[in-house]
N, C-alpha and C positions, 0 to 999 in steps of 0.2 A: 920754660913754658910747660905747665902741667897737662893741658889738654891738647889733643891733636888739632892741627891747623889745616885749613883747606883754602886753596887759591881759586877764586871764581873769576873767570874771564868774562868781562862785560858786567857792568853794574847798571844796566838799563831796566826799563819796566818789565821786559821779558825774563830777566834774571831775578827779579824781586822774590818770587816764590821760592826758588831753590836756595836763595840766601837765607830766607826765614826758616826753611826746613833745616838748614845746616846749623843755624842758631839754636833751634829747638833740640837738636841732637847734642848740643853742648860743645860744638866745634868752634874753634877760633877762626873767624872768617876774614880773609884778606881779599878785597876786591880791587881789580885793576880795570881801568877804562881810559881811553884817550880823551874823554870829555870831562872837563873840570867840574861841571855841574851835573854829573850823571844822576839819573832819576833815583836810584836806590842807594846812593852813597852813604846816607844816614843809617842804613840797615846793617852795614858791615862793621867789624871791629876796627879794621884798618882800611883806609882807602888810598890807593896810589894811582897817580896819573902816569900812564905808560902808553906811548904811541903803539898803534896796532902792529907795526912791523919792527918794533924795537926788541929784538930777541935778547940782546945782552941785558937790557934794562929789565925785561920780564924775568930772565933767569936770576938776576940779582935780587929781585923781590922774593922769588921762590926760595932762594938760599937764605936770605935775611931772616925769614920767618920759619925756616925749617919745615916747609909744608909737607904734609903726608899724602896729599892728593891734589888733583886739578880737575875742575868741572866747569861746564857752562850749560846753558839751556837755550833752545829755540834759535840758535844762530850757528851758521857754518864758518863764519869768518875766522875765528881763532883756532880752528881745529889743528891746522898744521903746526902752529906755534905751540899749542898744548902738547902735541905729540913729541915735538923736539925737546921741550922742557922735561916731560915725563921720561923720555929716553935718557937724557943727561943725568937725571936724579934717580933713575931706576924706580919710578912710580908705576902703579898699575894703570895701563892704558894700552891703546893699540899702536901699531907702527906708524912712522912718519909716512911711509908709502901708502898705507891705508888712508891716512888723512888726505894725502894728495889726490888719490883716486876719487875720494868722496867730495872734494871741493872744486873739482874741474869737471863740468858736465860732459866734456868730450872724453876725458879719460874714463869717466864713469860709464859712458856708452861702450867703450872698448872692453871694459871689464864685464859688462853685461853679455856682450857677444862672446867673449872668451869662456864665460861660465854657463853659456846656454840659457841665459835668463831672457824670457820673452820681453821684447821692448820695441819701441818705434824705430823705424829706419831714420838715420840722420847723418849729417856730415858737417865739417867745418866750412864756414863761409866768411870771407873777408869783404866781399863786394857782390853786388847783384850779378856781375859777370860770371861768378862762380856757379850760378844756378842755371841749368838749362833743361834738365830732365825730370824735375820734381813735379808731381801732380798736386795742384792746389785743392784744398787749403793746406797750409803748412804752419808750424809753430816756430817762432824765433825766440831764442833764449840767450842771455848772457851766460858765458861759461862759468863765471865765478861770482854769482850773486844769488840771493834767495828772497823769500817774501813776495814772489811774483813780480819783482821789479824788473822791468824791461822785457817781460814775457808777453808775446802778442800773437794772435792768430792773423794770418794774411791770406786773402782769397785771390789776390791778383799780383802780378809782377810789380806794379806801381806801389802797392801796399808793402810788399816785401822790401823793396828798396828803402822806403822810408823807415821801416821797422828795424832793418839791419843797423842803420845809423843810430836809431833810438836805443837798441840793445847795447851797442858799443859804448854809448854814453854812460851806461851803468856798469861798465867792465874796465878792468885794468889790462885786458888782453887785446890783441889786434884782430881777433876773429870771434864769431859767434856760432852757436849750434842751431842748425835748421833741421827740423824733424817733420816727418809725416804726421798729420793730425789723426789722433786716435779718438774715435767716438766712444761714448759709454759713460756710465756712472763712475764717479771717482771715489776712492777710498784711501785711507792710510792705515798702516799696520804698526802698532806700538809694541816693541820687543825688548827683551833684555838678553845679554850674552855674557855668560859667566861660567867658570869652572868647566870650560870645554863644551858647554851646551847652550842652546838657544831656546827661549820661551816667548811665545807670543802672548802678551798680556791682554790686549784688546784690539778689536777691529772697529775702525771709525768710518762712518759714512759722511761724505762731504756735500755741501751745497756751494756753488760758485756763482760769480757774476756772469752775465751774458758776455759772449765774445764781442770784440776782439780781445779784451783783457780777461784773465782767468783768475780772479781774486776770490779767496775763500770767504763766504758769507755765513757759514754755519757748519757745525760738526755735531753728529749724533752717535751715541754709543748705546748698545752694541749695533753694528751695522746689520742690515737685513740681508744675510747671506745664508746659503744652504750649507749643510754639513760638508758636502763635497767641495764647494767653493772654498770653505775654510781650510779643508785638508789640502787642497791644491795650493792655496796661498802659503800655507806653512811649508810645503815642499819648495816653493819658490824662495821663501826666506832662507831656507837651508842652503840653497844654491848661492844666494847673495853672500851669506856669511862665509862660505868657502872661497869665493873668488875675490872678496874684499878683505878677508882676514879680520872680521869683527870679533873683538874679545874685550873683556873688561869695560863694557859700554852698553848703552841703550841703542836702539835704532828706530828711525822713523822712515817708513817706506811708503811712497805714494804710487798707486796703481789705478788702472781703469779696467772695467770688465764690460765686454760686449759679446755679441753672438759668435765672434771668432775666438774668444778666449780671454785670458788675463794678460795684461800688458803692464810691465813696470815702467813708471814714468821717471822716478828718481828715488834715491835712497841716501841716507846719511846716518853716521854713527853718533847720533845725538837725540835728545828729547824733542818731541814735536812741540811746535808753538801753538798760538791761537787757543790757549787754555786746554789743549788736548790732554797733555800728560800732567800738567800742574793741577788741574781741577777735575776734568771729566773722568779720567781713568780712576782716581780715588772714589769719585761718586758712584761710578758704575760697577767697579770691581772690589773696592775696599783696599786695593794695593796702591801705595804711593810710590810711583816710579822714581820720583826725585829722591826720596829716602833711600831706595834701593841703589840708585846710582851713587849716592854719597857713600853708602857702605862699600860698594865696589871700589870706589876711588881711593879709599884709605885702607883697602885690603881686608875688609870685614865681610862676614857672611851675608848672603842675600836670602831674604825670606819672602816668598810669594805665595805662601799658604795661609799664614795667620791672618785672621780678620777678613777673609774672602767673603764677598757678598755678590749677589746677582741682581743688580738693579739697572736702571737706564739713566742717561744724562744727555744734555745737549746745550750748545751755546748758539745764540743767534746774534750776528753782528748787524747793526742797523744799516739800512740802505734806503736812501731817499733820492728822488730826482734832484738834479742841480737846481739851486735856488737860494733864497735867503730866509733865515729863520725869523718869522714874524712875531711869534709868541710861543711860550711853553707854559702849559697849564700847571698851576701850583701843585695840583694833586699828584704830579709825577713823583713827588717825594715819597709817596705811599707805595710805590712799586715794590720796594724791597720787602714789604710785609705781605705781598700777594702769596697765595698758596703755591708751594713747590719752588718758589724763586730762591735761588742760593745767593746770587749777587746780581747787581744791576748798576750800570754806569753809562750815562749819556754825556758825551763830551761835546755837547752843543749848547750855545747860549743865544739869547735873543740878539739878533743883529748879525750872527755868524753867516758866512756864505758857505754853502755846501757844494763842494767840487765833485766831479766824477771820480769814482773809485777806480784807480788804475794799479794800485798795489796795496799790500796789507798795511802800509804806513798811512793810508788815506782813511782807514776805518775810524768811525767816530762814536764808538760805544757798543755795548752788548749787554745781554742778560743771559743768565745760566739757570737751568732748571734740572731737577732730579725727580724721578718717579719710579714706580715699581716696574713698569714695562715700557718698551720702546714706543708702543702705540700711544701711551699716555704722554710721553715726551713730545711726539709729533703733534698731538692735539693741543698741548699747552703752548708750544712754540707758535703755532699758527694763531691761536687766540691772543696771546700776549703781544705778539708782533703787531697785530691789528689794533689792539687796545692802546698800546703805547703810541702808535702812529697817530691816533686820534688826539693825543695830548700835545702834539707838536704841529704848530701851524706854519706853513712854508709858502712863501711867494715864489712861484715858478717863473 
């Protein structure tokens, strides 16, 4: 094989962008997924069906195609497997230990405490009887899942009991993490870690659903933060890098800021989902983090200088009350031609039932905008959100 090959873990909709970027770079792309009809299977050069826990099968695929690197995007599930394969084949990646710390929210909490990273207080819980001294409200999380699945705010003991069982249904483990609830605006930090250094590429400001669920409904870049807040956040990222051992990777760190300070919610040595790194970062900074991660993964140089721009971008995920779609105005097909719209996708049709959004998997479409300033992005999102809402008739 003349060109380098890359093994992509997951061939779903969230991995489509990085698969296409790898193709654009001239890489031979092998995609593995446990699902035979994976969303992006037609975008890879070779598609192999491999169970998520099949290490020997995964390693066999990597050896068969003499892969030069391993990557994924917007998912935590394969990180331990990827680290094991990279270790066996001596590919650029972080350690298996780093992957384990990053995919178990309890171990993650222990690393935060060890590294003096500001975070919420929390503990392992198997049943309601394990909780006696927490002040409500609290947040319940599965230890080994992502995308807001099973994450819920509880204001009473009765809600907590129900939510522990719900979180366990989203987990392969016999315990969940219960944390104090941290008030404040939520952000995510998109970074690259290479050649012994770390670089924050962009700061993202988030919008989420109302509690008890906490699902992301929008992201805007750059975040409205002061220079001091940005500096403090960069210092926290440095602490995270040291106590988790991030190297040869990107990272996506979620945090909240309130009058008491900055609190890290979670971190992961991967690209952020929800179009954050695939689309918004290139639109706001000119830097494509997927490209740079691909370079990192096959041992090539990273370039975060060429093509730099200073713009703003945002994504708005649609959110409607529960009901049935009565009609959709035919003029909705013109949204893609509206000023500053980069992309638009409404995954609703006449007759569809709209369910309550309880995880990222429930979202039913979005639009993305780019502008010169963050204020322009704010204005465009509010206008277009209302304009598009008028085109969808719903029976509540």
